[in-house]
C-alpha positions in Angstrom: 0.0 -0.1 0.1 1.0 3.7 -0.6 -0.3 6.7 1.2 0.8 10.2 0.4 3.5 12.0 2.7 1.9 15.0 4.9 3.6 18.4 2.8 4.5 20.7 5.7 4.0 24.4 4.8 6.7 26.6 7.4 5.3 24.8 10.3 2.1 24.2 9.4 1.4 20.2 8.8 -0.9 20.5 5.5 -1.7 17.8 5.1 -2.4 14.8 8.5 -0.5 12.3 8.8 -2.5 9.2 8.5 -0.5 6.1 10.7 -4.3 4.4 11.1 -4.5 4.4 6.9 -3.3 0.5 6.2 -5.8 -0.8 9.1 -8.8 1.5 7.3 -8.1 0.3 4.1 -8.4 -3.3 4.9 -11.9 -2.5 7.0 -13.0 -0.7 4.0 -12.1 -3.6 1.8 -13.7 -5.5 4.4 -16.6 -3.4 4.1 -17.1 -3.0 0.5 -17.1 0.6 0.5 -13.6 1.5 -0.9 -13.7 0.4 -4.7 -17.1 2.1 -5.7 -19.6 4.7 -5.8 -23.2 3.4 -4.2 -26.2 4.9 -5.3 -27.6 4.3 -1.9 -24.8 6.3 -0.6 -24.7 8.9 -3.2 -28.6 9.0 -1.6 -27.3 9.9 1.5 -25.5 12.8 0.4 -27.9 13.8 -1.4 -30.0 14.1 1.9 -27.0 15.4 3.2 -27.3 18.5 0.9 -30.1 18.8 1.8 -30.8 19.0 5.2 -27.2 21.0 5.3 -28.9 23.0 2.5 -24.9 23.5 0.9 -24.4 22.7 -2.9 -21.4 19.4 -1.9 -22.1 16.5 0.1 -20.0 14.1 0.5 -19.3 10.3 1.9 -15.6 10.3 2.0 -13.1 7.2 2.4 -9.7 8.4 2.7 -8.2 5.7 1.0 -4.2 5.1 -0.8 -3.5 8.2 -2.4 -6.3 9.5 -1.6 -9.8 10.8 -1.1 -13.0 8.3 -2.2 -16.3 10.5 -2.6 -18.1 7.4 -2.6 -21.6 8.9 -1.8 -21.7 12.3 -3.6 -24.1 15.2 -4.1 -22.4 18.5 -6.8 -23.5 21.2 -8.5 -24.0 20.1 -12.3 -20.6 20.1 -14.0 -19.8 24.3 -14.2 -19.9 25.8 -17.6 -16.6 26.1 -20.0 -14.0 28.6 -17.9 -16.0 28.7 -14.7 -14.5 26.4 -12.4 -13.6 22.8 -11.5 -16.1 20.1 -11.9 -15.8 17.1 -8.3 -15.4 14.3 -8.9 -15.1 10.8 -7.2 -11.4 11.4 -6.6 -9.1 14.1 -4.8 -5.8 13.9 -3.6 -5.5 13.5 0.3 -4.0 17.5 0.4 -7.3 18.9 -0.7 -10.1 19.5 1.2 -10.8 19.4 5.1 -11.8 15.8 5.5 -7.9 13.9 5.8 -8.3 17.0 9.0 -11.4 15.2 10.4 -10.4 11.9 10.3 -7.0 13.0 12.0 -8.7 14.6 14.7 -11.3 11.6 14.7 -14.1 14.1 15.6 -16.3 16.8 13.9 -15.1 19.6 12.1 -17.1 23.1 11.8 -15.3 25.8 9.3 -17.6 29.2 9.3 -15.3 30.8 6.8 -12.4 28.4 5.9 -10.6 31.5 5.2 -10.3 32.7 9.1 -7.9 29.8 9.5 -4.3 30.1 8.2 -4.3 26.1 8.1 -7.0 26.0 5.2 -6.9 29.3 3.3 -4.8 27.9 1.4 -6.0 24.7 1.0 -6.9 24.0 -3.2 -10.5 23.9 -2.7 -10.6 27.2 -1.8 -9.6 28.4 -5.0 -10.4 25.2 -6.9 -14.1 24.9 -6.3 -14.5 28.3 -4.5 -14.8 26.2 -0.8 -15.7 29.2 1.5 -17.4 26.7 4.7 -17.0 23.1 5.4 -18.8 21.2 7.8 -17.7 17.2 8.2 -17.8 14.6 10.8 -16.1 11.3 11.3 -17.5 7.9 10.5 -16.1 5.6 13.4 -17.3 2.4 13.7 -17.6 -0.7 16.1 -13.9 -1.3 16.1 -12.9 2.1 16.7 -12.1 2.3 13.3 -12.4 6.0 11.5 -13.6 4.9 7.9 -14.4 8.6 7.0 -16.4 11.0 6.8 -20.0 12.7 6.1 -19.2 16.6 4.7 -21.3 19.4 3.7 -19.7 22.6 1.9 -20.5 25.7 0.2 -19.1 28.4 -1.8 -20.4 31.0 1.0 -19.7 31.7 4.2 -21.9 29.4 6.7 -22.6 30.0 10.0 -23.3 26.4 10.5 -23.9 26.4 14.2 -24.9 24.1 16.9 -27.6 22.9 14.9 -25.0 22.2 11.8 -22.2 20.5 14.3 -25.1 18.4 15.9 -27.0 17.7 13.0 -23.6 16.5 11.0 -22.9 14.6 13.9 -26.1 13.1 14.1 -25.8 12.0 10.1 -22.1 10.2 10.2 -23.4 8.0 13.2 -27.0 7.1 11.1 -24.8 6.1 8.5 -22.5 3.9 10.7 -25.6 2.0 11.8 -26.0 1.5 8.3 -22.8 0.3 7.2 -22.8 -2.0 10.3 -26.4 -3.3 9.6 -25.6 -3.6 6.2 -22.5 -6.0 7.0 -24.3 -7.7 9.6 -26.7 -8.8 7.6 -24.7 -9.4 4.3 -27.0 -7.4 2.5 -26.1 -4.0 0.5 -26.8 -0.6 1.9 
């Protein structure tokens, strides 16, 4: 397995280390979650986008050499010359989900530009992301499988309600994943 090393920028570590990466990959493979998009996870991301009133929502798994959105809600691709379209894979140094995985707790960024650690992240200019709300997916084995997250192109006061909603969404999805694995049925 290959994992990209963290990139230092001065004293800031832009991409957190991922010592649990190999164990997570083993767990994701066992659960059948690391290889392909899942329509049930796309539907979950669609519901999360509605709940958060955000243009982007995802179920994100950190995998070898990057991030994989097994569930994704994104705006229609932009017109020519208006910016990048978000696909299913993203480099590990893009976005904020790797920080949620490393922290093992939710992250609320009402204006990502207010934080030097996050202001220069490639998604800020590449996709116009201005706010982020994400929570870890921690299963019964204690493994952080990935995240659920919502992002907006405008600053947002997510507040306590947003934090509680994203944490509840993460807990709900973990229950679904574990029930699916126990029953041997798809999500």
